[in-house]
C-alpha positions as a printed Julia matrix, in Angstrom:
81×3 Matrix{Float64}:
 39.13  32.56  -23.77
 36.49  34.61  -21.84
 37.26  32.78  -18.46
 40.79  34.34  -18.67
 39.32  37.81  -18.64
 37.15  37.15  -15.53
 39.39  38.39  -12.57
 37.71  36.24   -9.77
 38.62  33.16  -11.97
 42.13  34.27  -12.52
 43.1   35.54   -9.0
 42.69  33.89   -5.7
 38.99  33.78   -4.94
 39.58  34.6    -1.26
 40.42  38.2    -2.35
 36.62  38.78   -3.02
 35.84  37.69    0.54
 38.72  39.54    2.29
 38.54  41.24    5.63
 41.16  43.98    5.02
 39.79  46.99    3.37
 42.77  47.28    1.01
 42.01  43.81   -0.33
 38.34  44.67   -0.72
 39.24  47.79   -2.74
 41.58  45.64   -4.91
 38.76  43.15   -5.71
 36.53  46.06   -6.54
 39.05  47.5    -8.88
 39.64  44.18  -10.56
 35.85  43.99  -11.11
 35.8   47.14  -13.06
 37.74  45.44  -15.78
 35.51  42.37  -15.85
 33.37  41.76  -19.04
 30.46  40.36  -17.1
 30.29  42.82  -14.17
 26.69  43.75  -14.85
 25.41  40.1   -14.86
 27.5   39.34  -11.78
 26.01  42.22   -9.85
 22.48  41.4   -10.95
 22.87  37.75   -9.91
 24.26  38.78   -6.61
 21.35  41.15   -5.94
 18.79  38.52   -6.92
 20.4   35.95   -4.76
 20.9   38.46   -1.92
 24.49  37.38   -1.52
 25.41  37.42    2.17
 28.78  38.98    1.81
 31.72  39.51   -0.5
 32.56  41.73   -3.51
 30.19  40.99   -6.44
 30.0   42.92   -9.63
 32.3   45.59   -8.19
 30.09  46.31   -5.08
 30.51  45.17   -1.47
 27.61  43.04    0.0
 27.12  42.65    3.8
 23.94  40.86    5.02
 22.64  40.58    1.6
 22.7   44.19    0.73
 25.13  46.6    -0.9
 27.02  48.77    1.33
 29.34  51.69    0.53
 32.39  50.22    2.38
 33.06  47.29    4.51
 33.84  47.97    8.13
 36.72  46.12    9.63
 36.37  43.48   12.34
 36.15  44.53   15.97
 34.47  47.45   17.76
 34.54  50.82   16.04
 36.53  53.61   17.58
 34.77  55.7    20.17
 36.47  58.86   18.83
 36.89  58.9    15.04
 39.43  61.93   15.25
 41.88  59.72   17.21
 42.44  57.65   14.0
């Protein structure tokens, strides 16, 4: 059955809307194995999905971003990390 091959229907859907970067990366990795990845991404772009992982890409504010920034204020000095 095709639905069994679609990760977002087999795993907890919250993973695709996670806050933790590791969870977001896991969702993106699972998407890479999905047989409908292209259609999922095209639909998300068309709908300007406000957030989440769609078609293996991260959406924030309706646009694709390279990485999802964690919650809270960014560090003032990146070298302190």
